Every structure is written in structure tokens, then in C-alpha cells.
N, C-alpha and C positions, 0 to 999 in steps of 0.2 A: 276414276280419273287417270288418264294415260300419263305416265311420267316422262320427263325429258329424256331419261336414260333409255327407256324403252323405244322412244321415237328414233333416237340416234341409232340403236341397234337395228331397228326396222329399216331405217334409210340405208345403213351400211350393207344389209343383206340385199336390199333392192338394187343398190349400185352394182353388186356383184352379178346381177342378172343383166342389167342394161349396159354395163360398161363403166370404166372409171369416169368420174365427173371431172370437171376442170380443176386443175391444181389450185388448192385453197389453203389459207393459213390455218383453217380448223376443219374438223370433220363435218360432213353434211348431216343435217337433220331435217325432218319434215316441217315445212312452213305452212302448207295448207292442204286440206283434203276435202272431198265432197262426194257424196253418193251419186253414182251415175243414175239419172232418172229412169224410171221404169219404162218410159216411152222410147228410150234409146237402147240399142244393142251393139256390142263390140263385134265387129266383122272382120277386122284384119289389122295388121301393123300399118302404121302410117308410112307413106312413101319417104325415104330418107332425104330426097331432094325437095320435098314440099316446102315452100317458103312461109314462115310465120313472122308477122309483125308484132313483136313483143313490146308492150308498154310497161315500163318499170317505174313504179311510184316510189321515189326516194323520200325517206323521212324528212318532213319539213322542219327547219331549224328552230323557229320560235313561234309555233302555232298558238301556244297558250298566251303569248304576249299579243298576238293578233286578236285572239278572242277577247282579251281584256280591252283593247282599243275599240273593237266592234261594240261591245256592250256599253262602253262610256259614251261613245258618239251617238248611240241609238236610244239612250236613256233620257227622257225628257226632264228628269230631275237632276241630271248631271250637268256640271258647268261646261262640258265639252259637247253637249248635245248639238248635233247637226254639223260638227267640225270633222267632216269625213276625211279619210286618208287618201294620199295620192297613189298612183300606180307604183312609183318608185318605193314609197314607204311600204306598201304591201309586199312587193317583191322582196325587199330587204328582210321582212319578217319571216317569210315563208321559204326563202331559199334554203336549201339543205346546208348543213355545216360542211366545212372544208374536209373534215374527217370522213363524213358519209360519202361525199362525192369521191374522194380519193380511194376509199376502199371499194366502192362500186366499179370505178374506172379500172382499178387493179384487177378486180375479178373478171371484168369483161376483156381487158387486154390479155390476160392469160389465156383466153380462148381465141385470141386472134381477131376479136371484134373491135373495130376502130371506127367504123362509119356510124356515128351517133347523131341523133337529132334531139333537141331539147325543148321543153316549154319555156316560156319567157323568164320564169323564176328558177329554171333548172331543177324543178322538183319532179319532173317526169322526163325520162330518157326513153327514146324509141329506137329500136333496132329491128332490122329485117334480116332473118337468118334461116337456114334450112333446118328441118326437123332434127337431123342428125346432130347439129350443133346445139339446138335447144335442149335436146335430151341430155347431153353431157353438161350443159350449163346448169340445168335444173335437177340433175340426177333422177331423171324420170323416164318414162316410156310413153310416148305419144301413140295413140291408136286411132283407127278410123272407125267412127260410130255412125250407125244409120238410125234415123228416126222412123217410127212406124209409118209416118207419112211419106217416106222416101228420101228425104234430105240426108246428106252426109256431111260430116265435119271431122277435123283432126283435133283431138283433145286428150287430156289426161286426168284421172281422178285424184292425182296426188302429185305434188311437186316439193322439192327441197332446196335449201340454200346452205352454204357454209354457216355454221352456228354463229360465227362473229358477225354475219351480215343481217341476222334476224332482226336486230334493232335498228337497222339502217335502211331496210327496204320494207315498205308497207304492203305492196300489192304488185303482182305481175299478171298480166292478162294479154292474150288468151291462154289459159291453162285449164282450170277447172270450169270454164264458162261454156256450158252447153247451150247452143242457140240454133234456131232454124234459120237457114240461109235465105229463105224467101218469106220471112214473116210478114203478116198483114194486120197487125193488131191496131186497134183504135178504141177510143172511149165514147165516140158519139153514137147516137141512135137516130136513124132517119125513119120517122114513123108517120102514120096517118094520125091526125088530131084525135086525142082522147081527152075526155073531161070527166072528172070525178062526179059521181052523183051527189056528193055533198058540197059541190062547189057553190059558193055564195058570190054573186056578182058584186063589183065594187059599189059602194054608196057614194063616194066622191064624184061629183060631176066631171072634174077634170080627168080623173083616172078612167072613169067609165067611158069617156068620149074617145079614148086612144088605146085602151088595153083590151085586147080580145084573147081569151085564154087559149084559143086554138092556133093563133099566130101572133107572136109578141114582136113588136117592131121597135126601132129606135125611138120613135115618138112616145111609146109606152115607157121605155126605160128612163128617158129624160124627165118625164113627169113623175114617175114612181120614185126616183132617186134624187129629184130636185136639181138636176143640172140644166133644166131648160133655161134658155136665154144666156147661158155662159159660153163665151167663145174664147179660144186661147189667145193670150196676150203676148207670150214669148215662145212662140212654136220653134224658133231656131235654137233656143237655149234648153228647151224642154222636149225630151223624146220619150217614145214608148216602143218596145220591140217585142217580137215574138219568134218562136223557133218552130222549124219544120223538120220532120224526120221521115224515114221510110218512103222516100220518093215524093213526099208532099211538097207542093209549091203553090202559093195563091195565083189564081188565073185572073189576069187583069180585065179581060172583057166582062167576066162575070161580076167583078167588083164594081166596074163602071155601070153595069145594068142595075145592080143593087142601089148604088148611090144615086143614080138618076131618078129612081122611084122614091127613096127615103131621105136622101141628102143631096139635092141637086146642085147646091152651091159648092159641094165637095167633089164633084165628078171627076175633076182633073187629078185628084189624089190617087185614083186608080192606076195612073200612069206615072206617078211621081215617086212612089215609095220604093226605096232601094231594096234590091234583092241580092243578098250577099251569099255566095257559094263558099262552102267549107268542105274540104276533103272530098272533092268531086260531087258535091251536092248538085241537085238538078237546077236547071235554069230554063225558064220558059215564059214568054210574054204573050203568046197567042193562045187560042182555044185548045181544048183537050183533043187528042187523036182518038181513034176508035178504041184502041187497046186501053188507053187511060180511062176512057168513059166506061168501059165494060168493067174495069177494076175498081171503079169508084174513087179514082185518084183525085186528090185535092178537095174533098168535101171538107176535111178538118182545116186545111190551110185557108180555104175560102171563108169559113166560119170565123177563124181568128181575125183576119184582116177586116172583115165586114163588121164584126162586133166592136172592134177597136175604133175604127173610123166612125162608125155609126153613132157612138156615144161621145167621142172626144173631139171630132173634127180635126184630129192631128194626123199627120202622115207618118205611119210607123215604119220601123225598120224590120225587115224580114230576113232571117237567116235560114238557109236551106243546107242541111248537113248530111253528108254521105258517110259511108263507112259502116262497120258493124261493132257493137259494143259487147262487153261481157254479159252473158245471159245463162241462167241455170233453169231449164224448163221444170215446172212442177205440174201437177194435174190441173191447176187453175189457168195456167199459161203455157200450153204445149208448144206454141209458136213464138217466134221472136218479136216480143213487143218492148224489149228493153232498148233504150236509146243510147247513142254514143255521146253521153254527156261530156266525157273528158275531152273528146275531140273539139266540140263546140266551146266548152269552158276555157281550154288552153288558148284557143284562138281569141276569145273575147277578153281574157285577162291580159293579153299582150297589147290590147288597144288602149290608147290614151283617152279617147272619147267614147263613151258607151251610154246607152239609154238609161234613164233614172228608174224606169219600170220595165220589167221583162215578164212576159207571160209565156208559160209552157203547158200545154193541155195534155201531156202524156204522163203516164205513171205505169209502174210495174208491181207485181207482187213482190213485197220486200224479200221474202225467202228465195226468190229466183235470182237475186243479185248476190254475188259473193260479198260477204260482210266487210272484208278489208277494202274491197273496191268501193262499196257503198259509203264507208267512212271517208275515204279520200275524196269522193265526189262531193259529199256533204261539206267538207272543209273548203272545197273550191267555191261553194256558194257563200261561205263566210267571207271569203275575199271580196266577192261582189258587194256584199252588204257593207263592209268596212269602207268601200269607195262610194257609198251613198246610193246603192241600187236596191230597189224593192223587187224581190224575186218571188213570183207567184207560180204555184202548181196546182193542178186540179186534185180534188180528193177522191176521184173515181166514181163510178156509176153502179157499183155492186153492193152498196151498203157495207155491212161487215164482211162480205165475201160472197162469191158466186155459189149458189145452191149446190149441194152434193160434192163440193170439192174442198171443204173447209177442214183440212187436216195437214199436218206437218209433212215436210219433204226432207226429213232426216233419217228415214228408215223405220221410224216408229209409228208413223201414221196417227199421231195424236190429234184428236178433235180440237180445232182452234179457229178463231176468227183470223182473216187474212189481211194484215195491214199492207199498205203500199209504200213504195219508194219511188221518188224523193218526197212524197207527201209527208212522211214521217221524219224528215230531216229537221232538226231544230233551227236551221238557219234559213229556212224558206217560210213563206206565208202561204197556207193551203186554203183553197177556196171550195166550199161546198155549193149545193144548188137548191134553189127554191122554185116554186111556181105559185099560180094564183096571185091575188093582189091585196085584197083587204079582208083578212089578213094573208100575208104570204105564208106558205107552209112548205114542209120538206118536199122537194121534187121526188115524185114517185109514179111508176106506171106498173100495174100488176102484170104477172106473166100471163100469157094467152096462148091458145093453140092456133098455129097458122093454118091457112087453107090446105097446106100439103100434110098436115097432121103432126108436124114437128112442133116443139114447145119453145116459145120465146120467153127467155128469162125476164124476171122483173128488172126494172131500172129504178134505182134508189140512190139518192145522194150519198156518197161514201163517207165513212168516218171510222176512226179506230185509234189504236195505241201501238206504237212501234215496239218491236222486239229487239231492235238493234240500238236504239237511242234512248237514254234515260230522260225523264221529265226535266225540262229546263226550269231554271229558277223562276223565270218569268211566269210560268204556268202553275207554280205550286199551290197558290191559293184557290183558284177557280177549278182546276182540274181535280185537286184533292177533295174539294167540296162536292163535285159532281160524282166522284167514285163512291164516296160515303153515302151519297143520296141513293145509289143504286142498291144498297143494303144486300150485297152479295149476289145480285142478279148477274148472270153469266160468269161468275167467278171461275177462274181456271181456263176460260176460253180467250182471255186477253191479258196483256201485261199491264196491270194497274199502275205500274211505276214508269211506264214508258212515255215518250213524247206523244202527246195526244193531238189529234187533228180532226176536222179543219179548224181554222182560226176565224174565218169570216165566210160569207156567202153572198150569192147574187141570183137573179133569175136564170134558170137553166133548163127550161122545158119549152119546146115548140118556138124556137127562134125563127123568125122570117129571114131567109137568106136565098142566094142564087147560086146554083151549081150547074155547069154545063149548059148555060143559057136557059135554065128552067127555074122558076120560083118554087120554093118548098119550105119545109120546116125541119128543124134539126135540134136534137136535145142532148143534154149531158153537161157535166162539170166542164167539159171542153168549151162549152158556151159561156158558162158563168165566169170562168177564169179570165178570158180576154175582155169580157165586159167589165169586170172589176178593175182590170188593168187600165182600161180607158178612163174610168172614173178617177182612179188615183193619179193618173197622168194630169187630169184636170186640177186636182188638188195641188200637185206640185207646180203647175202653171200659176195658180192663184198665189201660192206661197212665193214663187220666184218674182212675181210682179210687185210683191211687198218687201222684196229684199231678204227673204227667208230661204234657207237651204231646203232641198227636197227631203221627203220623209225618210228615204233610205231604208235600212233593215226595219221592217214595220213592228216586229213582235214585241220588243220591250215597251215601246210606245203604245202599242195596241192594248196590251194587258194592263198597263198602269193608267192610261188616260184615254187612248183612242176608242175604247169600246163604247164610250158614251155617245160616239157618233154613228152608232149602228142601231137598227130596229131589231129587237129581240124576236126570234121565231120560236114558237112554243108548241107547235103541232106537227106530228109526224115522227118518223124514226128511220134509222139506217138499216132497213130491212135487208136480210141476206142470211145465208147459212141455215135456211129453213126456219128462222126465228124472226121476230119483230126488230131485233137489233137494238142499239142504243137509242133511247128516246130523246126528242128535243124537250128541253125544259126551260124554265125561266133562267135567265143568265146564260153563261157559256155551256155549250154541249158539243159532243163529238159527232155532230150531224151538220149543224149550220154555224158552229163557232158562236161568235157574238152576234151574228145576224146579218142584215143587209144595210148598205150604206145610206147615209143622209149627207149629201154633198156639202151644203153650207156648214153643218156642224163639223164635218172633217176638216174643212178649211180653218175654221176657228180653233179647233183642238190641235192642228198640226204645227203651229207656229212655235218658235223657240221660246218665247216669253208668253206666259199665260197670267 
């Protein structure tokens, strides 16, 4: 273990090379380091006048108290269940202490930095400064790095703070965050229909009449999950939202074409849902242009909006977020698939009215995200939960990890399964994928050789255990039981004490959808997540019409009571890393969680009084 003393000595020696840091009350010492990934090479000094937009995460004042409130209002056995917090109450709990803000302001002022912008709770401070100033501020040396694919960026493998600020600042980015400037990551698969030779057609006449394994429609979903015949009663009070990143935005004419075929009474919703731009996110109402079509733009966004409206009949809220987030490439994710969660979250947490269910179909390899940044993002999700929002994330499409890339990014190349973030954050509800109907099984497609001779990796519903976040109390019983049942299988390849995911699942293979004026099918947990969001929005609608609060942060309720409203999935596994991966079993498992929803049961179980 490296001692604090050695870090101070190393930082002092480094400062002698890069120049004196900003005057401070205490000596500088290293705050964060990261190996420069193998796919990047140092090519030159960073230009001194290059502008960097630093986001400084100031330590939140009473996060432990917020966590206490969150779990009390989310616990169905607590007298405060459903009594969610207001925006002002949440901000009061997470705002930094006066001491923390004063010390950070003093540090910035000593460098001549006075043009600051803040998040609503002032727990994030943003500054735009040249490299030369950032180097003195952080006692570091920024370099220009080039990716093997040709992209360049300005970063540093290590940065420091005055020792007295270490307990007052959680994270600063971009520093150690290596990302591709033109990343194109996504979780969906746009495939020709494939059918397992073991597929058993449904025996139920109702399901058989509307469910086709090669193209699954809203009529199948509503029959399978028992929402058929339910229409929203309080659509003005009950909302559902979804997020778009990487230039994605739902295309209205495509959604109208989808609804005309499957939900004709809802066609006007294609032109009514609000599209909110954040940080110069894209805005577009008309069809794709030729460049967008060639790039496959908006397949993800179209799927999200069509899946939500198709099951819920609700008009969703769409956020399109621009900007670039912290990202540390590893062999599994060599391009930028990390999303600017903080940009979106800080916007959302400043709004007084927000949807009660939010779906996000994106995730990153956990080890590509700086741990301090991941923890701060996760704490932002806790704020949403305290305000009564159910936050859903996809569990990924790579099982326990993409084949041949299952090793650590810490310089040791240790064999390991690769968990995802934010999927492994304990303050979100993570959704896996199923396919087939009676019974539903883990969504899976085997790897195949394409006509051009290249290999197409398997698609398997993702599942795993976080290396950053400990197992939350609400998971103790079922996850501990599952781990013991493995009897040592895959021991050492995963963190048996980590937060396990997914929590629940829904259909995620061969969704019928429309993109660029063409009908097709699309697969992935990117499909199951918005589908689940639409169903939970209907549950909230039914609760609201009965004078009950929304479900809010789902997990305490889910693991103590709500699991009874899901159909257990017991066939399949989270295949990946060249092994079968975690198997689905009776009860909870890290492949499909507790299983797929039964709408009437969820409504019955979701009320405050049982």
C-alpha cells in the first residue's frame, strides 16, 4: 500500500517539474491516478491555451441523512412510505457545508478564477480555464494523447490537490478521463429474426394470437403482461421520461408511422411529446438526413419512445443531452460510450416537476468510469429516488462480459467478469431482457459468422456484481442465497459482496419498431428497459387514481414485497467471457432479477396500505 507520506513526496517532486501550484494552505498530494490505457499514446505537451471545462464535485453536506430519508420513504413497512421529499428538502440535505464551499472558493480565487457556475444544490462547480491554469491548479501536467483510431484529447494520468481539500472535493473531471471524441457506442442489436430450435410456441390462445417470436408487438406485450384494456386516468399528473445521448433524438414521423400501425388512437402523441435540449443536445422534428441515416442515428431513441407509448399510451418526456462525460477506455470499450450523466442530472435535479419514471438504455463498463465520478453520479440518482422517481437502467447485452476482453484495466490484466455502470449503482433499478413467451427465457442469440467472414458476438442479457458498490441491505437475503447456491462457481471472477443486478426483466428480443421510414426489429436491454418504464408508469397511474403516491425508488419495495408481482424466469444464463455465465434460477438471479411484470399484481402490491 502506498503511504500518504510517499504520495506527498511524489506530488512535491512532480510540482518541481510542472511548476509551482496555486498557493495553498497545505502541501499538495495526489488525489487520483489512472493507468493510461494501452490504446492511447502520449504524443506531445498539451497546448497551454487549450480551454478545459472542469467540473468540480464538492463534498455533499448531509448525504447520509438523505440516504436515511430515501430508504424510509421507499420502505413499504415504514410509516413514512410514499412521503417523498421536495426539491428544496433534497437540496438542503446535499448542499456542501459552508466550510467546504469557502475552502474551494478560496483555492479557486487564489488562482484568479472567479467566473463560476453551479448546480442547483451548489454541489458541483464548473469552470472554463486554459490548460496552463489547470496544470497549476491541480499540480499536474496535461498531455496530448492519440488513440490508435486517430482521435486526440488532452488529459493527465494523475492530479493533485492541497491536502486540506481532499476531504472537501470528491471528483474533478476531465482529468484522468480518457474518451474517444467521436464515440458511437450503443447496446441495441438490429438483426434478422432468429429462433431457437428449442422454442415452444405459446399454449394460451390469447398469447398465441398476438405473439410472434420473430417480431414482438405492443399487442403481445399488453397481453403477456396483463395491461390490455387499461388506459391512463391521470396523464397530466403521471409522467414517464427517457434520455438520449451521443446525438440520438426520436424521429417524429417514424413514431407516427409506428403508432398508426399498432396504436392508431395515439398517433398524435408522436407530435406532442416534449423534446428538451440540454447542453446543446440535438433538436429535430423531421426525417433523418442522408448522413444520419448512414450513421444509424436515432435507432435507440426511436425504440425508446415507441416502446414507452406502445405499452402505456402516455406521452413521454424526451431529453437530448450534448457534451462529453468522463471516460476511461478499456479493451472492452475502446470508444466513448460513457454518457454525460452529470450534465443531465444537474439539469433535472434543478426542476420542480419531473417524471415519476425515467428510462435510460445506456451503460458503460464500470472500470472505464473513474470511481470517484461513478460514486458522485450514483448519489445524484439517490436524490431522484428521494423525490419519488423510479430510475431504470439497462443491464447490458454482453452477459457477464464481451468475449476475449474479460480482464482488468489496472495494469495487472487479471481475468474477471466485467460489470456495468450505472447498472451496478444501488440507487437505480436495473432491467434485464427475456424472449419467447410460455415460458419466457433469458434473451440470447449465439455468435455467428457474417457473410464477410467477420464474427458477430453473442447477445445475452447482462448481469453481474459491482466492484465499486457494496451489496445494499435490501439485497442481503436473496443475493446471499444465490451466491451460496453457486457453490464456488466463477469464484474470483466477480465480487460476491458487490451490488448485484439486474433487479427485474422484460421482453428484449425482436421488438417491432420503425426507423427511417422502414419497419424492422431491434433487440437488447435497450428495449426491455423502456418497455418496463411504460408498465411502471401505468402502475403509478392506477395508484394515483386511488389517491396513492407513486412507487418512487423501487428497490426496497421490490425486494421486500414487490417481487411477488413478477413472473420468475428460470431458464438461460448471462453468457459471456467465453463461459455460460450466471444461470437463471428459481427466485432472484443476476440475469433476469425477479422476472417479468404482472400488471394487476403490481398495482395491488404498490399501495401504501396492504
